[in-house]
Structures are given as structure tokens and as C-alpha cells.
ZATORSE-981660 format. One record per residue (C-alpha): chain; residue in three letters; x negated, y negated, z negated. Coordinates in Angstrom, 3 decimals, padded with zeros to 6 digits. Layout:
ZATORSE-981660
['A','ALA',[X,Y,Z]]
...
END
This chain:
ZATORSE-981660
['A','MET',[-009.320,-009.756,009.643]]
['A','SER',[-009.066,-007.596,013.125]]
['A','ASN',[-007.524,-009.512,015.785]]
['A','LYS',[-007.051,-006.294,018.344]]
['A','LYS',[-003.504,-006.177,019.053]]
['A','HIS',[-001.521,-002.961,018.191]]
['A','ASN',[001.579,-002.717,019.687]]
['A','LEU',[004.631,-001.192,018.323]]
['A','ASP',[008.151,-000.463,020.270]]
['A','PHE',[010.123,-002.671,018.374]]
['A','GLU',[007.965,-006.028,019.067]]
['A','LYS',[008.143,-005.371,022.645]]
['A','PRO',[010.242,-008.703,022.945]]
['A','LEU',[008.518,-010.244,020.674]]
['A','LEU',[005.164,-009.896,022.245]]
['A','ASP',[005.958,-010.824,025.530]]
['A','LEU',[006.782,-014.235,024.043]]
['A','GLU',[003.476,-014.291,022.611]]
['A','LYS',[001.888,-013.140,026.281]]
['A','GLN',[003.799,-016.076,027.738]]
['A','LEU',[002.546,-018.872,025.526]]
['A','GLU',[-000.818,-017.566,025.785]]
['A','GLU',[-000.520,-017.199,029.178]]
['A','LEU',[000.456,-021.529,029.243]]
['A','LEU',[-001.462,-022.987,026.538]]
['A','GLN',[-004.287,-021.062,028.883]]
['A','SER',[-002.944,-023.355,031.979]]
['A','SER',[-002.573,-026.147,029.731]]
['A','GLN',[-006.590,-025.778,029.578]]
['A','ASN',[-007.433,-025.398,033.184]]
['A','SER',[-005.208,-028.311,035.153]]
['A','ASP',[-004.796,-031.382,033.961]]
['A','LEU',[000.036,-030.689,033.911]]
['A','ASP',[001.317,-031.422,031.125]]
['A','PHE',[003.125,-028.152,029.614]]
['A','SER',[004.133,-029.104,026.344]]
['A','GLU',[007.878,-029.555,026.642]]
['A','GLU',[007.470,-025.557,027.527]]
['A','ILE',[005.139,-024.803,025.384]]
['A','LYS',[007.524,-026.309,022.567]]
['A','ALA',[010.617,-024.512,023.937]]
['A','ILE',[008.449,-021.260,024.031]]
['A','GLU',[007.043,-021.513,020.191]]
['A','LYS',[010.760,-022.081,018.878]]
['A','LYS',[012.316,-018.967,020.797]]
['A','ILE',[009.047,-016.908,019.420]]
['A','ASP',[010.335,-018.040,015.938]]
['A','VAL',[014.297,-017.203,016.540]]
['A','THR',[012.836,-013.999,017.509]]
['A','LYS',[010.928,-013.264,014.693]]
['A','ARG',[013.606,-013.034,012.916]]
['A','GLU',[015.977,-011.075,014.556]]
['A','VAL',[013.093,-008.555,015.316]]
['A','TYR',[011.965,-008.532,011.665]]
['A','SER',[015.052,-009.401,009.428]]
['A','ASP',[016.432,-005.289,009.885]]
['A','LEU',[014.480,-002.853,010.048]]
['A','SER',[014.434,000.408,009.733]]
['A','PRO',[013.025,002.743,007.658]]
['A','TRP',[011.119,004.219,010.370]]
['A','GLN',[010.019,001.194,011.618]]
['A','LYS',[008.666,000.241,008.128]]
['A','VAL',[006.854,002.913,007.705]]
['A','GLN',[005.379,001.951,011.334]]
['A','LEU',[004.877,-000.915,010.095]]
['A','SER',[002.698,000.355,006.779]]
['A','ARG',[000.377,002.214,009.180]]
['A','HIS',[-000.653,-000.828,011.622]]
['A','PRO',[-004.221,-000.642,012.042]]
['A','ASN',[-004.563,-004.183,011.121]]
['A','ARG',[-002.815,-004.037,008.129]]
['A','PRO',[-004.910,-005.121,005.065]]
['A','LEU',[-006.382,-002.556,003.275]]
['A','SER',[-007.320,-002.015,-000.677]]
['A','LEU',[-010.695,-003.922,-000.177]]
['A','ASP',[-009.816,-006.720,002.127]]
['A','TYR',[-007.028,-007.288,-001.149]]
['A','ILE',[-009.516,-006.796,-003.609]]
['A','GLU',[-012.113,-009.382,-002.089]]
['A','ARG',[-009.221,-012.413,-001.524]]
['A','ILE',[-007.689,-011.718,-005.236]]
['A','PHE',[-010.614,-010.126,-007.454]]
['A','ALA',[-014.325,-011.871,-008.842]]
['A','ASP',[-017.611,-010.352,-008.845]]
['A','PHE',[-015.703,-006.683,-008.379]]
['A','GLN',[-018.519,-004.133,-009.169]]
['A','PRO',[-017.536,-000.783,-007.403]]
['A','LEU',[-018.730,002.255,-009.526]]
['A','HIS',[-019.282,005.475,-007.809]]
['A','GLY',[-019.107,009.321,-007.681]]
['A','ASP',[-017.039,011.391,-010.706]]
['A','ARG',[-019.985,013.322,-012.683]]
['A','LEU',[-018.819,016.211,-011.949]]
['A','TYR',[-019.210,016.957,-008.439]]
['A','LYS',[-019.823,013.982,-006.222]]
['A','GLU',[-018.753,010.219,-004.329]]
['A','ASP',[-015.349,010.333,-002.555]]
['A','ALA',[-015.435,006.740,-000.482]]
['A','ALA',[-011.142,007.427,000.007]]
['A','ILE',[-011.078,005.980,-003.395]]
['A','VAL',[-012.904,002.616,-004.705]]
['A','GLY',[-012.871,001.056,-007.905]]
['A','GLY',[-014.988,-000.929,-010.528]]
['A','PRO',[-014.567,-003.609,-013.009]]
['A','ALA',[-013.914,-006.988,-011.814]]
['A','ASN',[-012.333,-010.470,-013.034]]
['A','PHE',[-008.862,-011.281,-012.599]]
['A','LYS',[-007.980,-015.039,-013.470]]
['A','GLY',[-011.064,-015.509,-016.157]]
['A','GLN',[-009.430,-011.736,-017.748]]
['A','ARG',[-011.810,-008.344,-017.077]]
['A','VAL',[-009.792,-005.773,-015.673]]
['A','MET',[-010.927,-001.983,-013.581]]
['A','VAL',[-009.993,-001.899,-010.349]]
['A','LEU',[-008.781,001.041,-008.605]]
['A','GLY',[-008.054,001.011,-004.956]]
['A','GLN',[-006.667,003.925,-002.257]]
['A','GLN',[-009.242,003.058,000.922]]
['A','LYS',[-008.589,004.079,004.992]]
['A','GLY',[-011.004,003.250,007.291]]
['A','ARG',[-010.598,000.278,010.579]]
['A','ASN',[-012.279,002.712,012.968]]
['A','THR',[-013.007,006.205,013.756]]
['A','GLU',[-016.538,005.520,011.543]]
['A','GLU',[-015.075,004.342,008.433]]
['A','ASN',[-012.307,007.139,008.993]]
['A','LEU',[-014.762,010.060,008.750]]
['A','LYS',[-016.566,008.144,005.404]]
['A','ARG',[-013.078,007.574,003.785]]
['A','ASN',[-011.476,010.621,004.874]]
['A','PHE',[-008.977,008.786,007.250]]
['A','GLY',[-007.708,007.664,003.212]]
['A','CYS',[-006.797,011.168,001.726]]
['A','PRO',[-008.858,011.727,-001.590]]
['A','ASN',[-010.177,014.656,-002.296]]
['A','PRO',[-010.666,015.981,-005.872]]
['A','GLU',[-013.511,014.363,-006.835]]
['A','GLY',[-011.781,010.779,-005.687]]
['A','TYR',[-009.282,011.576,-007.984]]
['A','ARG',[-011.565,012.694,-010.793]]
['A','LYS',[-013.853,009.274,-010.127]]
['A','ALA',[-010.795,006.937,-010.735]]
['A','LEU',[-009.854,008.988,-014.055]]
['A','ARG',[-013.746,008.161,-015.066]]
['A','LEU',[-013.089,005.008,-014.722]]
['A','MET',[-009.296,004.722,-016.017]]
['A','ARG',[-010.989,006.238,-019.017]]
['A','MET',[-013.555,003.900,-019.219]]
['A','ALA',[-010.771,000.946,-018.959]]
['A','ASN',[-009.020,002.135,-021.507]]
['A','ARG',[-012.353,002.685,-023.718]]
['A','PHE',[-012.545,-001.205,-023.037]]
['A','LYS',[-009.614,-002.297,-023.021]]
['A','MET',[-009.412,-003.389,-019.400]]
['A','PRO',[-005.498,-003.714,-017.924]]
['A','ILE',[-005.858,-001.302,-014.687]]
['A','ILE',[-004.771,-002.672,-011.501]]
['A','SER',[-004.356,000.341,-008.742]]
['A','PHE',[-003.906,-000.296,-004.641]]
['A','VAL',[-002.066,002.710,-003.720]]
['A','ASP',[-002.154,003.313,000.373]]
['A','THR',[-002.709,006.811,001.274]]
['A','PRO',[-000.705,009.405,003.526]]
['A','GLY',[-001.482,011.928,000.916]]
['A','ALA',[-004.471,013.801,-000.764]]
['A','PHE',[-006.353,016.165,001.444]]
['A','PRO',[-005.206,019.036,001.889]]
['A','GLY',[-008.174,021.707,003.449]]
['A','ILE',[-009.048,024.691,001.682]]
['A','GLU',[-012.372,023.067,000.224]]
['A','ALA',[-010.073,020.367,-001.678]]
['A','GLU',[-007.876,023.516,-002.624]]
['A','GLU',[-011.499,025.484,-003.739]]
['A','ARG',[-012.137,022.509,-005.845]]
['A','HIS',[-008.291,022.096,-007.271]]
['A','VAL',[-007.530,019.088,-006.402]]
['A','ALA',[-003.862,019.701,-007.864]]
['A','GLU',[-005.382,020.153,-011.239]]
['A','ALA',[-006.806,017.119,-010.652]]
['A','ILE',[-003.566,015.165,-009.945]]
['A','ALA',[-001.562,016.994,-012.230]]
['A','VAL',[-004.537,015.707,-015.535]]
['A','ASN',[-004.362,012.473,-013.766]]
['A','LEU',[-000.402,012.006,-014.173]]
['A','ARG',[-001.068,013.329,-018.115]]
['A','GLU',[-003.637,011.068,-018.548]]
['A','MET',[-002.463,007.818,-017.127]]
['A','ALA',[000.858,008.494,-019.192]]
['A','THR',[-001.310,008.505,-022.830]]
['A','PHE',[-003.745,004.990,-021.770]]
['A','ASN',[-002.765,002.178,-024.478]]
['A','ILE',[-003.412,-000.499,-022.151]]
['A','PRO',[-001.153,-002.152,-019.282]]
['A','ILE',[-001.107,-000.744,-015.800]]
['A','ILE',[000.240,-001.807,-012.224]]
['A','VAL',[000.273,-000.496,-009.017]]
['A','ILE',[000.654,-001.945,-005.780]]
['A','ILE',[001.909,000.216,-002.746]]
['A','ILE',[000.843,-002.152,-000.096]]
['A','GLY',[000.740,001.061,002.831]]
['A','GLU',[001.728,004.491,002.940]]
['A','GLY',[002.408,005.544,-000.397]]
['A','GLY',[002.185,009.830,000.008]]
['A','SER',[002.816,012.631,-002.556]]
['A','GLY',[001.169,013.518,-004.899]]
['A','GLY',[-002.241,011.569,-003.283]]
['A','ALA',[-000.142,008.401,-004.397]]
['A','LEU',[001.567,009.359,-007.573]]
['A','GLY',[-002.208,010.889,-009.049]]
['A','VAL',[-003.535,007.505,-009.149]]
['A','ALA',[000.460,005.200,-010.326]]
['A','VAL',[002.034,006.399,-013.241]]
['A','ALA',[002.276,002.637,-014.474]]
['A','ASP',[004.315,000.102,-016.440]]
['A','HIS',[005.096,-001.825,-013.432]]
['A','VAL',[005.023,-000.583,-009.906]]
['A','ILE',[004.903,-003.265,-006.989]]
['A','ILE',[005.546,-002.682,-002.939]]
['A','LEU',[004.943,-004.201,-000.300]]
['A','GLU',[008.496,-005.358,001.986]]
['A','ASN',[007.135,-003.482,004.652]]
['A','ALA',[005.149,-000.295,002.642]]
['A','TYR',[007.231,003.005,001.488]]
['A','TYR',[006.486,004.958,-000.665]]
['A','SER',[007.703,009.375,000.034]]
['A','VAL',[007.617,012.552,-001.723]]
['A','ILE',[006.465,013.406,001.684]]
['A','SER',[005.846,012.378,005.069]]
['A','PRO',[008.834,011.621,007.276]]
['A','GLU',[006.972,013.553,009.707]]
['A','GLY',[006.140,016.467,007.216]]
['A','CYS',[009.673,016.570,006.407]]
['A','ALA',[011.147,016.448,010.203]]
['A','ALA',[008.719,019.551,010.980]]
['A','ILE',[010.005,021.439,007.506]]
['A','LEU',[014.279,020.158,007.940]]
['A','TRP',[014.238,020.366,012.286]]
['A','LYS',[010.650,022.085,013.028]]
['A','ASP',[010.179,019.323,014.739]]
['A','ARG',[008.212,016.138,013.931]]
['A','THR',[009.794,013.596,016.467]]
['A','PHE',[013.290,013.783,014.004]]
['A','ALA',[011.031,011.516,011.903]]
['A','SER',[012.887,008.606,012.176]]
['A','GLN',[015.906,010.576,010.592]]
['A','ALA',[013.947,011.874,007.945]]
['A','ALA',[013.132,008.639,006.802]]
['A','ASP',[016.382,007.717,006.471]]
['A','ALA',[017.590,010.616,004.219]]
['A','LEU',[014.290,010.176,002.184]]
['A','LYS',[014.840,006.921,001.167]]
['A','ILE',[011.381,005.352,000.960]]
['A','GLU',[011.242,001.870,001.622]]
['A','GLY',[011.501,-000.414,-001.037]]
['A','LYS',[015.375,-001.663,-001.548]]
['A','GLN',[016.240,002.177,-002.130]]
['A','LEU',[013.445,002.691,-004.234]]
['A','LEU',[014.282,-000.088,-005.965]]
['A','ASN',[017.723,001.110,-006.876]]
['A','LEU',[016.534,004.240,-008.156]]
['A','GLY',[014.143,002.796,-010.326]]
['A','VAL',[010.932,004.310,-008.653]]
['A','VAL',[010.005,000.983,-007.945]]
['A','ASP',[009.983,-002.006,-010.067]]
['A','GLN',[009.448,-004.726,-007.784]]
['A','ILE',[009.431,-005.682,-003.803]]
['A','LEU',[007.074,-008.396,-002.461]]
['A','GLU',[008.086,-010.217,000.417]]
['A','GLU',[005.331,-010.231,003.629]]
['A','PRO',[004.669,-012.926,006.041]]
['A','ILE',[007.496,-012.806,009.010]]
['A','GLY',[006.111,-009.389,011.280]]
['A','GLY',[004.491,-007.779,008.809]]
['A','ALA',[001.063,-008.349,005.902]]
['A','HIS',[-001.455,-007.952,008.936]]
['A','ARG',[-000.140,-011.233,010.713]]
['A','ASP',[-000.983,-012.939,007.329]]
['A','TRP',[-003.650,-011.425,005.002]]
['A','GLU',[-004.156,-014.572,002.607]]
['A','THR',[-000.251,-015.736,001.861]]
['A','THR',[-000.024,-011.788,000.815]]
['A','SER',[-002.758,-011.866,-000.672]]
['A','ASN',[-001.820,-014.768,-003.061]]
['A','THR',[001.769,-013.577,-003.332]]
['A','ILE',[-000.026,-010.262,-004.893]]
['A','SER',[-002.239,-012.059,-006.862]]
['A','LYS',[000.763,-014.443,-008.224]]
['A','SER',[002.833,-011.682,-009.083]]
['A','LEU',[-000.120,-009.776,-010.983]]
['A','GLU',[-000.616,-012.962,-013.006]]
['A','ASN',[002.711,-013.082,-014.314]]
['A','THR',[003.182,-009.004,-015.110]]
['A','LEU',[-000.245,-008.905,-016.490]]
['A','SER',[000.862,-011.713,-018.864]]
['A','ILE',[003.894,-009.929,-019.930]]
['A','LEU',[002.953,-006.577,-020.313]]
['A','SER',[000.090,-008.086,-022.486]]
['A','LYS',[002.481,-009.104,-024.995]]
['A','THR',[004.531,-005.939,-024.506]]
['A','ASN',[004.333,-003.510,-027.887]]
['A','ASP',[004.846,000.840,-027.048]]
['A','LEU',[003.650,000.486,-023.710]]
['A','ILE',[002.968,004.729,-024.220]]
['A','PHE',[006.384,004.858,-025.395]]
['A','LYS',[008.486,002.658,-022.584]]
['A','ARG',[005.955,003.897,-019.794]]
['A','TYR',[007.519,008.078,-020.822]]
['A','ASP',[011.275,005.995,-021.144]]
['A','LYS',[010.417,004.749,-017.704]]
['A','PHE',[009.596,008.058,-015.593]]
['A','ARG',[011.889,009.802,-017.980]]
['A','ILE',[015.037,007.831,-017.325]]
['A','MET',[013.852,008.022,-012.482]]
['A','GLY',[016.165,008.694,-009.642]]
['A','GLU',[019.797,009.869,-009.923]]
['A','PHE',[021.246,012.921,-011.690]]
['A','LEU',[024.548,015.000,-011.044]]
['A','THR',[025.886,017.167,-013.876]]
['A','THR',[028.704,019.232,-013.567]]
END
């Protein structure tokens, strides 16, 4: 877990208090003076301020938290939730795409197929993983693994965390839209449980290419959207600085998505976001997966119910 601090504007009141606490603790260690009462007072104030700062975040503030550089990534959750994860590589057509990881693993004694969109922690990792933006071969690798899961009756668990599929000319030359479209079609036909967890960014078709599922879970401070707020602002207002207004209009955060039927469950994060407590967040996801798998494993007609789920999604106006 990274200890490097990254400050968001709306967190400033809390960060100022945490800095005061650090200074007091340092002073207490370096002198014979007793600062215990002052430390308790600041700790209490920090707890109150945390709840005030994070109790009513706007959609744009949640987008900022979803991109926090210390937020757990797919491999961080896979390491904590699953055993015996065996990553498989390559799409058998072109090459390996490190922006999508995947392979069989054990979950609570059951063999499952795990997929994850993976960003990097630093410049070198991000270049290797294309900043979490998969190329066509990433989606074709995911499809290869999902077909394997369907053949061997292994449930699929997919972690979504991408700003979108890679939009470069190379991806277009290798038919990224076709690769995503085939994944959508094929995932709709797999007769095994499919669970998706949106852990950070759920951007556009890049996310949906591994997210046609029986049960879609979203973390409290993640988002799921047809386009990024900045992209929407650039189109509607011709100015990316209107991203906050775009985030409001897009209805991209958990409660809004739940009301629209786009997601099925919201998981609470530790106060301040998943980056503040990786272990607690991992345990929350693990419990949700265990309960959901138990239900889906006893469900008949998964294909038809999955089809119906997506057919009734959203709001419709008729005249």
C-alpha cells in the first residue's frame, strides 16, 4: 500500500488537522512534555471532520476519489481476495495487453475466472499498462478467458477500472469497437454466473466490454458512465473545466445508477475512500462476492434473466 499523500481540494480541512496531529505526535516523541489531551482533542476533531467532509460528496468529488493514485487497483484486490491466482497472457491473435489481467483462481474453495482492468502506480507501470486503457487484444484476451470459464463452468468475476478503451489509431486499425462488441454478444450467452465490481473508473464501452453481468456491484466512490465528465464537458460546453456540471448531468454515481437499474448493489467504503483502508474494502468486496455467488449458483435461466436485466435498464419516455 502506498503511503505517498495526494491531496484533493475538498479534503483540505481534514488534511490540515492531520498535519497538526503529526506535528503534535512528533513533538511528544522529541520532548518530555505531555500532549495527550491535545492529541485526543485533535483526533476527535479529525473524526468529526472526516464525517462532515465525506458524508455528502458531489458526483464530481466521487470521480476525483475514484482516480486517487493510492486507491487499490484490480491486482491489489485479487491478491487479497483470491488464492492461487494464475495469470494467463495473450489473445492468441496479436499480443499480450497488460491493461487487462486475468486467469483462474480459488475463491472460498471454488474455482473462478478473475478478470481485471489494471492501471499502473507510476509512469513506468502506466506506460506498460497503457494507463488502464485496453487495446483490442486486451478484450480478445478477456474473451478467450471467459470462453474457457464457460467451458469449465467457472463463474466469472470482473474488476472494472478504466477511463475507457484506448482511442489511438493503432487500436482502430485492429478493430477495438468490434472486439468490444463481440465481448458484449458473447458475455450475454454464457451460462455461468458473471459478477462485475466497478472499483474505480467505469468509462464508456471500455468498461462495458468486460461488464455484461448478472450482478453489477459498484464501490461507493467509483463511477460508471458513457463518457468521462471531461469528455462530456468538451462536447457540450466546448470547455473541459465544466466537468463538475457534466458529472451532475451524467448521473454517474452509485445511488443514481442504482435507481436507473444500471448497477445492482453499492458497497460502502471506509470513511475517506478505499485508499485509506485497503484491507477493509477488500473484506467488504469478498463478503459481497460470497453472498452473490451463493445466490447465482442456485439461479436457473441465467441467460434469459441477464438478457431481461439489460433490456429494461434505464428510463424510457413514450409519446
